[in-house]
KOLBABA-764672 format. One record per atom (N, C-alpha, C, O): x, z negated, y negated; residue in one letter; atom name. Coordinates in Angstrom, 1 decimal, decimal comma. Example, Ala and Ser with C-alpha at 12.3 -4.5 7.8 and 13.67 -1.06 7.14 Angstrom:
BEGIN
13,2 | -7,8 | 5,7 | A | N
12,3 | -7,8 | 4,5 | A | CA
13,2 | -7,8 | 3,3 | A | C
14,2 | -8,5 | 3,3 | A | O
12,8 | -7,1 | 2,2 | S | N
13,7 | -7,1 | 1,1 | S | CA
12,9 | -7,9 | 0,0 | S | C
13,4 | -8,0 | -1,1 | S | O
! end
This chain:
BEGIN
64,0 | -243,4 | -6,6 | X | N
64,7 | -243,1 | -7,9 | X | CA
65,9 | -242,2 | -7,6 | X | C
66,7 | -242,5 | -6,8 | X | O
65,9 | -241,1 | -8,3 | X | N
67,0 | -240,1 | -8,1 | X | CA
68,3 | -240,5 | -8,8 | X | C
68,3 | -241,3 | -9,7 | X | O
69,3 | -239,8 | -8,4 | X | N
70,6 | -240,0 | -9,1 | X | CA
70,6 | -239,5 | -10,5 | X | C
69,9 | -238,5 | -10,8 | X | O
71,3 | -240,2 | -11,4 | X | N
71,4 | -239,8 | -12,8 | X | CA
72,2 | -238,5 | -13,0 | X | C
71,9 | -237,7 | -13,9 | X | O
73,2 | -238,3 | -12,1 | X | N
74,1 | -237,1 | -12,3 | X | CA
74,1 | -236,4 | -10,9 | X | C
74,6 | -236,9 | -9,9 | X | O
73,5 | -235,2 | -10,9 | X | N
73,3 | -234,5 | -9,7 | X | CA
74,6 | -234,1 | -9,0 | X | C
74,6 | -233,9 | -7,7 | X | O
75,7 | -234,1 | -9,7 | X | N
77,0 | -233,7 | -9,1 | X | CA
77,8 | -234,9 | -8,5 | X | C
78,8 | -234,7 | -7,9 | X | O
77,3 | -236,1 | -8,8 | X | N
78,0 | -237,3 | -8,3 | X | CA
77,1 | -238,0 | -7,2 | X | C
75,9 | -238,0 | -7,2 | X | O
77,8 | -238,5 | -6,2 | X | N
77,1 | -239,3 | -5,2 | X | CA
76,8 | -240,7 | -5,8 | X | C
77,2 | -241,0 | -6,9 | X | O
75,9 | -241,4 | -5,1 | X | N
75,6 | -242,8 | -5,6 | X | CA
76,8 | -243,7 | -5,7 | X | C
76,9 | -244,4 | -6,6 | X | O
77,7 | -243,5 | -4,8 | X | N
78,9 | -244,4 | -4,8 | X | CA
79,8 | -244,0 | -6,0 | X | C
80,4 | -244,8 | -6,7 | X | O
79,8 | -242,7 | -6,4 | X | N
80,6 | -242,2 | -7,5 | X | CA
79,9 | -242,7 | -8,8 | X | C
80,6 | -243,1 | -9,8 | X | O
78,6 | -242,7 | -8,9 | X | N
77,9 | -243,3 | -10,0 | X | CA
78,2 | -244,7 | -10,2 | X | C
78,4 | -245,2 | -11,3 | X | O
78,2 | -245,5 | -9,1 | X | N
78,5 | -246,9 | -9,2 | X | CA
79,9 | -247,1 | -9,7 | X | C
80,2 | -247,9 | -10,6 | X | O
80,9 | -246,3 | -9,2 | X | N
82,3 | -246,4 | -9,6 | X | CA
82,4 | -246,0 | -11,0 | X | C
83,2 | -246,7 | -11,7 | X | O
81,7 | -245,0 | -11,5 | X | N
81,8 | -244,7 | -12,9 | X | CA
81,4 | -245,8 | -13,8 | X | C
82,1 | -246,1 | -14,8 | X | O
80,3 | -246,5 | -13,5 | X | N
79,9 | -247,7 | -14,2 | X | CA
80,9 | -248,8 | -14,2 | X | C
81,1 | -249,5 | -15,2 | X | O
81,5 | -249,0 | -13,1 | X | N
82,5 | -250,0 | -12,9 | X | CA
83,8 | -249,7 | -13,7 | X | C
84,4 | -250,6 | -14,2 | X | O
84,2 | -248,4 | -13,7 | X | N
85,3 | -248,0 | -14,5 | X | CA
85,0 | -248,3 | -16,0 | X | C
85,9 | -248,9 | -16,7 | X | O
83,8 | -248,0 | -16,4 | X | N
83,5 | -248,3 | -17,8 | X | CA
83,4 | -249,8 | -18,1 | X | C
83,5 | -250,2 | -19,3 | X | O
83,3 | -250,6 | -17,1 | X | N
83,3 | -252,1 | -17,3 | X | CA
84,7 | -252,6 | -17,3 | X | C
85,0 | -253,8 | -17,5 | X | O
85,7 | -251,7 | -17,0 | X | N
87,1 | -252,1 | -17,1 | X | CA
87,7 | -252,6 | -15,7 | X | C
88,8 | -253,2 | -15,7 | X | O
87,0 | -252,4 | -14,6 | X | N
87,5 | -252,8 | -13,3 | X | CA
88,6 | -251,9 | -12,9 | X | C
88,7 | -250,7 | -13,2 | X | O
89,5 | -252,5 | -12,0 | X | N
90,6 | -251,7 | -11,5 | X | CA
90,1 | -250,9 | -10,2 | X | C
89,0 | -251,3 | -9,7 | X | O
90,9 | -250,0 | -9,8 | X | N
90,5 | -249,1 | -8,6 | X | CA
90,2 | -249,9 | -7,4 | X | C
89,3 | -249,6 | -6,6 | X | O
91,0 | -251,0 | -7,1 | X | N
90,8 | -251,8 | -5,9 | X | CA
89,5 | -252,5 | -5,9 | X | C
88,8 | -252,5 | -4,9 | X | O
89,2 | -253,1 | -7,0 | X | N
87,9 | -253,8 | -7,1 | X | CA
86,7 | -252,9 | -7,1 | X | C
85,7 | -253,2 | -6,5 | X | O
86,9 | -251,7 | -7,7 | X | N
85,8 | -250,7 | -7,7 | X | CA
85,6 | -250,2 | -6,3 | X | C
84,4 | -250,1 | -5,8 | X | O
86,7 | -250,0 | -5,5 | X | N
86,6 | -249,5 | -4,1 | X | CA
85,8 | -250,5 | -3,3 | X | C
84,9 | -250,2 | -2,5 | X | O
86,1 | -251,8 | -3,4 | X | N
85,4 | -252,9 | -2,7 | X | CA
83,9 | -252,9 | -2,9 | X | C
83,1 | -252,9 | -2,0 | X | O
83,6 | -252,8 | -4,2 | X | N
82,1 | -252,8 | -4,6 | X | CA
81,4 | -251,5 | -4,1 | X | C
80,3 | -251,6 | -3,7 | X | O
82,1 | -250,4 | -4,2 | X | N
81,4 | -249,1 | -3,8 | X | CA
81,5 | -248,8 | -2,4 | X | C
80,8 | -247,9 | -1,9 | X | O
82,3 | -249,6 | -1,6 | X | N
82,4 | -249,4 | -0,2 | X | CA
83,3 | -248,2 | 0,2 | X | C
83,0 | -247,5 | 1,2 | X | O
84,3 | -247,9 | -0,6 | X | N
85,2 | -246,8 | -0,3 | X | CA
86,6 | -247,3 | -0,4 | X | C
86,8 | -248,5 | -0,8 | X | O
87,6 | -246,5 | -0,1 | X | N
89,0 | -246,9 | -0,2 | X | CA
89,4 | -246,8 | -1,7 | X | C
88,8 | -246,1 | -2,5 | X | O
90,5 | -247,5 | -2,0 | X | N
91,1 | -247,4 | -3,3 | X | CA
91,6 | -246,0 | -3,6 | X | C
91,4 | -245,5 | -4,7 | X | O
92,1 | -245,4 | -2,6 | X | N
92,6 | -244,0 | -2,8 | X | CA
91,4 | -243,0 | -3,1 | X | C
91,6 | -242,1 | -3,9 | X | O
90,2 | -243,3 | -2,5 | X | N
89,1 | -242,4 | -2,9 | X | CA
88,7 | -242,6 | -4,4 | X | C
88,5 | -241,6 | -5,0 | X | O
88,7 | -243,8 | -4,8 | X | N
88,4 | -244,1 | -6,3 | X | CA
89,5 | -243,4 | -7,1 | X | C
89,2 | -242,7 | -8,1 | X | O
90,8 | -243,5 | -6,7 | X | N
91,8 | -242,9 | -7,4 | X | CA
91,7 | -241,4 | -7,5 | X | C
91,9 | -240,7 | -8,5 | X | O
91,3 | -240,8 | -6,3 | X | N
91,1 | -239,3 | -6,3 | X | CA
89,9 | -238,9 | -7,2 | X | C
90,1 | -237,9 | -7,9 | X | O
88,8 | -239,7 | -7,2 | X | N
87,7 | -239,4 | -8,1 | X | CA
88,2 | -239,4 | -9,6 | X | C
88,0 | -238,4 | -10,3 | X | O
89,0 | -240,4 | -9,9 | X | N
89,4 | -240,6 | -11,3 | X | CA
90,4 | -239,5 | -11,7 | X | C
90,5 | -239,1 | -12,9 | X | O
91,2 | -239,0 | -10,8 | X | N
92,3 | -238,1 | -11,2 | X | CA
92,1 | -236,7 | -10,8 | X | C
92,8 | -235,8 | -11,3 | X | O
91,2 | -236,4 | -9,8 | X | N
91,1 | -235,0 | -9,3 | X | CA
89,7 | -234,5 | -9,3 | X | C
89,5 | -233,3 | -9,2 | X | O
88,7 | -235,3 | -9,3 | X | N
87,3 | -234,8 | -9,2 | X | CA
86,8 | -234,4 | -10,6 | X | C
86,6 | -235,3 | -11,5 | X | O
86,7 | -233,1 | -10,9 | X | N
86,3 | -232,6 | -12,2 | X | CA
85,0 | -233,2 | -12,7 | X | C
84,9 | -233,5 | -13,9 | X | O
84,0 | -233,3 | -11,9 | X | N
82,7 | -233,8 | -12,4 | X | CA
82,8 | -235,2 | -12,8 | X | C
82,3 | -235,7 | -13,8 | X | O
83,5 | -236,0 | -11,9 | X | N
83,7 | -237,5 | -12,2 | X | CA
84,5 | -237,6 | -13,5 | X | C
84,1 | -238,4 | -14,4 | X | O
85,6 | -236,9 | -13,6 | X | N
86,4 | -237,0 | -14,8 | X | CA
85,7 | -236,5 | -16,1 | X | C
85,8 | -237,2 | -17,1 | X | O
84,9 | -235,5 | -16,0 | X | N
84,1 | -235,0 | -17,2 | X | CA
83,1 | -236,1 | -17,6 | X | C
83,0 | -236,4 | -18,8 | X | O
82,4 | -236,6 | -16,6 | X | N
81,4 | -237,7 | -17,0 | X | CA
82,1 | -238,9 | -17,5 | X | C
81,5 | -239,6 | -18,4 | X | O
83,2 | -239,3 | -17,0 | X | N
83,9 | -240,5 | -17,5 | X | CA
84,4 | -240,2 | -18,9 | X | C
84,2 | -241,1 | -19,8 | X | O
84,9 | -239,0 | -19,2 | X | N
85,3 | -238,7 | -20,5 | X | CA
84,1 | -238,7 | -21,5 | X | C
84,2 | -239,2 | -22,6 | X | O
82,9 | -238,2 | -21,0 | X | N
81,7 | -238,2 | -21,9 | X | CA
81,3 | -239,7 | -22,2 | X | C
80,9 | -240,0 | -23,3 | X | O
81,3 | -240,5 | -21,1 | X | N
80,9 | -241,9 | -21,3 | X | CA
81,9 | -242,6 | -22,3 | X | C
81,4 | -243,4 | -23,2 | X | O
83,2 | -242,4 | -22,2 | X | N
84,1 | -243,0 | -23,1 | X | CA
83,9 | -242,5 | -24,5 | X | C
84,0 | -243,3 | -25,4 | X | O
83,7 | -241,2 | -24,7 | X | N
83,4 | -240,7 | -26,0 | X | CA
82,2 | -241,3 | -26,6 | X | C
82,2 | -241,7 | -27,8 | X | O
81,1 | -241,4 | -25,8 | X | N
79,9 | -242,0 | -26,3 | X | CA
80,2 | -243,5 | -26,8 | X | C
79,6 | -243,9 | -27,8 | X | O
80,9 | -244,2 | -26,0 | X | N
81,3 | -245,6 | -26,3 | X | CA
82,1 | -245,6 | -27,6 | X | C
81,8 | -246,5 | -28,5 | X | O
83,1 | -244,8 | -27,8 | X | N
83,8 | -244,7 | -29,0 | X | CA
83,0 | -244,4 | -30,2 | X | C
83,1 | -245,0 | -31,2 | X | O
82,1 | -243,4 | -30,0 | X | N
81,2 | -243,0 | -31,1 | X | CA
80,3 | -244,1 | -31,5 | X | C
80,0 | -244,3 | -32,7 | X | O
79,8 | -244,9 | -30,6 | X | N
78,9 | -246,0 | -30,9 | X | CA
79,6 | -247,1 | -31,7 | X | C
79,0 | -247,8 | -32,5 | X | O
80,9 | -247,2 | -31,5 | X | N
81,7 | -248,3 | -32,1 | X | CA
82,7 | -247,8 | -33,2 | X | C
83,5 | -248,6 | -33,6 | X | O
82,6 | -246,6 | -33,6 | X | N
83,6 | -246,0 | -34,5 | X | CA
83,8 | -246,8 | -35,8 | X | C
84,9 | -247,1 | -36,2 | X | O
82,7 | -247,2 | -36,4 | X | N
82,8 | -247,9 | -37,7 | X | CA
83,4 | -249,2 | -37,5 | X | C
84,3 | -249,6 | -38,3 | X | O
83,0 | -249,9 | -36,5 | X | N
83,6 | -251,2 | -36,2 | X | CA
85,1 | -251,1 | -35,9 | X | C
85,9 | -251,9 | -36,4 | X | O
85,5 | -250,1 | -35,1 | X | N
86,9 | -249,9 | -34,8 | X | CA
87,7 | -249,5 | -36,0 | X | C
88,8 | -250,0 | -36,2 | X | O
87,1 | -248,7 | -36,9 | X | N
87,8 | -248,4 | -38,1 | X | CA
88,1 | -249,6 | -39,0 | X | C
89,2 | -249,7 | -39,6 | X | O
87,2 | -250,5 | -39,0 | X | N
87,4 | -251,8 | -39,8 | X | CA
88,5 | -252,6 | -39,1 | X | C
89,3 | -253,2 | -39,8 | X | O
88,5 | -252,6 | -37,8 | X | N
89,6 | -253,4 | -37,1 | X | CA
91,0 | -252,8 | -37,4 | X | C
92,0 | -253,5 | -37,5 | X | O
91,1 | -251,4 | -37,5 | X | N
92,3 | -250,8 | -37,8 | X | CA
92,9 | -251,3 | -39,2 | X | C
94,0 | -251,6 | -39,3 | X | O
92,0 | -251,4 | -40,2 | X | N
92,4 | -251,9 | -41,5 | X | CA
92,9 | -253,3 | -41,4 | X | C
93,9 | -253,7 | -42,0 | X | O
92,2 | -254,2 | -40,6 | X | N
92,6 | -255,5 | -40,4 | X | CA
93,9 | -255,6 | -39,7 | X | C
94,8 | -256,4 | -40,0 | X | O
94,1 | -254,8 | -38,7 | X | N
95,3 | -254,8 | -37,9 | X | CA
96,5 | -254,4 | -38,8 | X | C
97,6 | -255,0 | -38,7 | X | O
96,3 | -253,4 | -39,6 | X | N
97,4 | -253,0 | -40,5 | X | CA
97,7 | -254,2 | -41,5 | X | C
98,9 | -254,4 | -41,8 | X | O
96,7 | -254,9 | -41,9 | X | N
96,9 | -256,0 | -42,8 | X | CA
97,7 | -257,1 | -42,1 | X | C
98,6 | -257,7 | -42,7 | X | O
97,4 | -257,4 | -40,8 | X | N
98,2 | -258,4 | -40,1 | X | CA
99,6 | -258,0 | -39,9 | X | C
100,5 | -258,8 | -40,1 | X | O
99,9 | -256,7 | -39,6 | X | N
101,2 | -256,2 | -39,4 | X | CA
102,0 | -256,3 | -40,8 | X | C
103,1 | -256,6 | -40,8 | X | O
101,3 | -255,9 | -41,9 | X | N
101,9 | -256,0 | -43,2 | X | CA
102,3 | -257,5 | -43,5 | X | C
103,4 | -257,7 | -44,0 | X | O
101,4 | -258,4 | -43,2 | X | N
101,8 | -259,8 | -43,4 | X | CA
102,9 | -260,3 | -42,6 | X | C
103,8 | -261,0 | -43,0 | X | O
102,9 | -259,9 | -41,3 | X | N
104,0 | -260,3 | -40,4 | X | CA
105,4 | -259,7 | -40,9 | X | C
106,4 | -260,4 | -40,8 | X | O
105,3 | -258,5 | -41,4 | X | N
106,6 | -257,9 | -41,9 | X | CA
107,1 | -258,6 | -43,2 | X | C
108,2 | -258,8 | -43,4 | X | O
106,1 | -258,9 | -44,0 | X | N
106,5 | -259,5 | -45,3 | X | CA
106,7 | -261,0 | -45,3 | X | C
107,6 | -261,5 | -46,1 | X | O
106,0 | -261,7 | -44,5 | X | N
106,0 | -263,1 | -44,6 | X | CA
106,4 | -263,9 | -43,3 | X | C
106,6 | -265,1 | -43,3 | X | O
106,6 | -263,2 | -42,2 | X | N
106,9 | -263,9 | -40,9 | X | CA
108,4 | -264,3 | -40,8 | X | C
109,2 | -263,9 | -41,7 | X | O
108,7 | -265,1 | -39,8 | X | N
110,1 | -265,4 | -39,6 | X | CA
110,8 | -264,2 | -39,1 | X | C
110,1 | -263,2 | -38,7 | X | O
112,1 | -264,2 | -39,0 | X | N
112,8 | -263,0 | -38,7 | X | CA
112,5 | -262,3 | -37,4 | X | C
112,3 | -261,1 | -37,3 | X | O
112,3 | -263,1 | -36,3 | X | N
111,9 | -262,5 | -35,0 | X | CA
110,5 | -261,8 | -35,1 | X | C
110,3 | -260,7 | -34,6 | X | O
109,6 | -262,4 | -35,8 | X | N
108,3 | -261,9 | -36,0 | X | CA
108,3 | -260,6 | -36,8 | X | C
107,6 | -259,6 | -36,5 | X | O
109,1 | -260,6 | -37,9 | X | N
109,3 | -259,5 | -38,7 | X | CA
109,9 | -258,3 | -38,0 | X | C
109,4 | -257,2 | -38,1 | X | O
110,9 | -258,6 | -37,2 | X | N
111,5 | -257,5 | -36,4 | X | CA
110,6 | -256,9 | -35,4 | X | C
110,5 | -255,7 | -35,2 | X | O
109,8 | -257,8 | -34,7 | X | N
108,8 | -257,3 | -33,7 | X | CA
107,8 | -256,4 | -34,4 | X | C
107,5 | -255,4 | -33,9 | X | O
107,3 | -256,9 | -35,6 | X | N
106,3 | -256,1 | -36,3 | X | CA
106,8 | -254,7 | -36,7 | X | C
106,2 | -253,7 | -36,6 | X | O
108,0 | -254,7 | -37,2 | X | N
108,7 | -253,4 | -37,7 | X | CA
108,8 | -252,5 | -36,5 | X | C
108,5 | -251,3 | -36,5 | X | O
109,3 | -253,1 | -35,4 | X | N
109,5 | -252,3 | -34,1 | X | CA
108,2 | -251,7 | -33,7 | X | C
108,1 | -250,6 | -33,3 | X | O
107,1 | -252,5 | -33,7 | X | N
105,8 | -252,1 | -33,2 | X | CA
105,3 | -250,9 | -34,1 | X | C
104,7 | -249,9 | -33,6 | X | O
105,4 | -251,1 | -35,4 | X | N
105,0 | -250,0 | -36,4 | X | CA
105,7 | -248,7 | -36,1 | X | C
105,1 | -247,7 | -36,1 | X | O
107,0 | -248,8 | -36,0 | X | N
107,8 | -247,6 | -35,8 | X | CA
107,4 | -247,0 | -34,4 | X | C
107,4 | -245,7 | -34,3 | X | O
107,2 | -247,8 | -33,4 | X | N
106,8 | -247,2 | -32,1 | X | CA
105,4 | -246,5 | -32,2 | X | C
105,3 | -245,4 | -31,7 | X | O
104,5 | -247,1 | -33,0 | X | N
103,2 | -246,5 | -33,1 | X | CA
103,3 | -245,2 | -33,9 | X | C
102,5 | -244,3 | -33,7 | X | O
104,2 | -245,1 | -34,8 | X | N
104,4 | -243,9 | -35,6 | X | CA
105,2 | -242,8 | -34,8 | X | C
105,4 | -241,7 | -35,3 | X | O
105,6 | -243,1 | -33,6 | X | N
106,3 | -242,1 | -32,7 | X | CA
107,7 | -242,0 | -33,0 | X | C
108,3 | -240,9 | -32,8 | X | O
108,3 | -243,0 | -33,6 | X | N
109,7 | -242,9 | -33,9 | X | CA
110,6 | -243,6 | -32,9 | X | C
111,5 | -244,4 | -33,2 | X | O
110,3 | -243,3 | -31,6 | X | N
111,0 | -243,9 | -30,5 | X | CA
112,5 | -243,5 | -30,5 | X | C
113,3 | -244,4 | -30,2 | X | O
112,9 | -242,3 | -30,9 | X | N
114,3 | -241,9 | -30,9 | X | CA
115,1 | -242,9 | -31,9 | X | C
116,2 | -243,3 | -31,5 | X | O
114,5 | -243,2 | -33,0 | X | N
115,2 | -244,1 | -33,9 | X | CA
115,3 | -245,5 | -33,3 | X | C
116,2 | -246,2 | -33,5 | X | O
114,2 | -245,8 | -32,6 | X | N
114,2 | -247,2 | -32,0 | X | CA
115,2 | -247,3 | -30,9 | X | C
115,9 | -248,4 | -30,8 | X | O
115,4 | -246,3 | -30,1 | X | N
116,4 | -246,4 | -29,0 | X | CA
117,8 | -246,6 | -29,5 | X | C
118,6 | -247,4 | -28,9 | X | O
118,1 | -246,0 | -30,6 | X | N
119,5 | -246,2 | -31,2 | X | CA
119,6 | -247,5 | -31,9 | X | C
120,7 | -248,0 | -32,1 | X | O
118,5 | -248,0 | -32,4 | X | N
118,5 | -249,3 | -33,2 | X | CA
118,2 | -250,5 | -32,4 | X | C
118,4 | -251,6 | -32,9 | X | O
117,7 | -250,4 | -31,2 | X | N
117,3 | -251,5 | -30,4 | X | CA
118,4 | -252,6 | -30,3 | X | C
118,1 | -253,8 | -30,4 | X | O
119,6 | -252,2 | -29,9 | X | N
120,6 | -253,2 | -29,8 | X | CA
121,0 | -253,8 | -31,1 | X | C
121,3 | -255,0 | -31,1 | X | O
120,9 | -253,1 | -32,2 | X | N
121,1 | -253,7 | -33,5 | X | CA
120,1 | -254,7 | -33,9 | X | C
120,4 | -255,8 | -34,4 | X | O
118,8 | -254,4 | -33,6 | X | N
117,7 | -255,3 | -33,8 | X | CA
117,9 | -256,6 | -33,0 | X | C
117,6 | -257,7 | -33,4 | X | O
118,3 | -256,4 | -31,7 | X | N
118,5 | -257,6 | -30,9 | X | CA
119,6 | -258,5 | -31,4 | X | C
119,5 | -259,7 | -31,4 | X | O
120,7 | -257,9 | -31,9 | X | N
121,8 | -258,7 | -32,5 | X | CA
121,3 | -259,4 | -33,7 | X | C
121,6 | -260,6 | -33,8 | X | O
120,6 | -258,8 | -34,6 | X | N
120,1 | -259,4 | -35,8 | X | CA
119,2 | -260,6 | -35,4 | X | C
119,3 | -261,7 | -36,0 | X | O
118,3 | -260,4 | -34,4 | X | N
117,4 | -261,4 | -34,0 | X | CA
118,1 | -262,6 | -33,4 | X | C
117,8 | -263,7 | -33,7 | X | O
119,1 | -262,3 | -32,6 | X | N
119,9 | -263,4 | -32,0 | X | CA
120,7 | -264,2 | -33,0 | X | C
120,8 | -265,4 | -33,0 | X | O
121,2 | -263,4 | -34,1 | X | N
121,9 | -264,1 | -35,1 | X | CA
121,0 | -265,0 | -35,9 | X | C
121,4 | -266,1 | -36,3 | X | O
119,8 | -264,5 | -36,2 | X | N
118,9 | -265,4 | -37,0 | X | CA
118,4 | -266,6 | -36,2 | X | C
118,2 | -267,6 | -36,8 | X | O
118,3 | -266,5 | -34,9 | X | N
117,9 | -267,6 | -34,1 | X | CA
119,1 | -268,6 | -34,0 | X | C
118,8 | -269,8 | -34,0 | X | O
120,3 | -268,2 | -34,0 | X | N
121,4 | -269,1 | -33,9 | X | CA
121,7 | -269,8 | -35,2 | X | C
122,4 | -270,8 | -35,2 | X | O
121,2 | -269,3 | -36,3 | X | N
121,4 | -269,9 | -37,6 | X | CA
120,6 | -271,1 | -37,8 | X | C
120,9 | -272,0 | -38,7 | X | O
119,6 | -271,3 | -36,9 | X | N
118,7 | -272,5 | -37,1 | X | CA
119,3 | -273,7 | -36,5 | X | C
118,6 | -274,8 | -36,5 | X | O
! end
């Protein structure tokens, strides 16, 4: 039985599958019989490995796109509920998370101490 990808070795093919299963470099290295650094090099510097990994990840996203889109709507609903109905620490955490996701880190860095003070004040009121 020939290799599936002519530009990858058998060990690289195994590593590619294990990366897609969510394994870390150390565990992949043990299974493939190579060093952790070798796996790291494949993932970060081997163009064929990186291209195939990107293709596999895209195919996985494409297969699950509709389901993921539905989860985004649910996640937004959970965040909305936490902001509107949660206790003060939960509300502050949710607001912080939403702002961070929107890329408003600069506003967060200046407001972080203010949010911490408000959170500690609401906790001490109990």
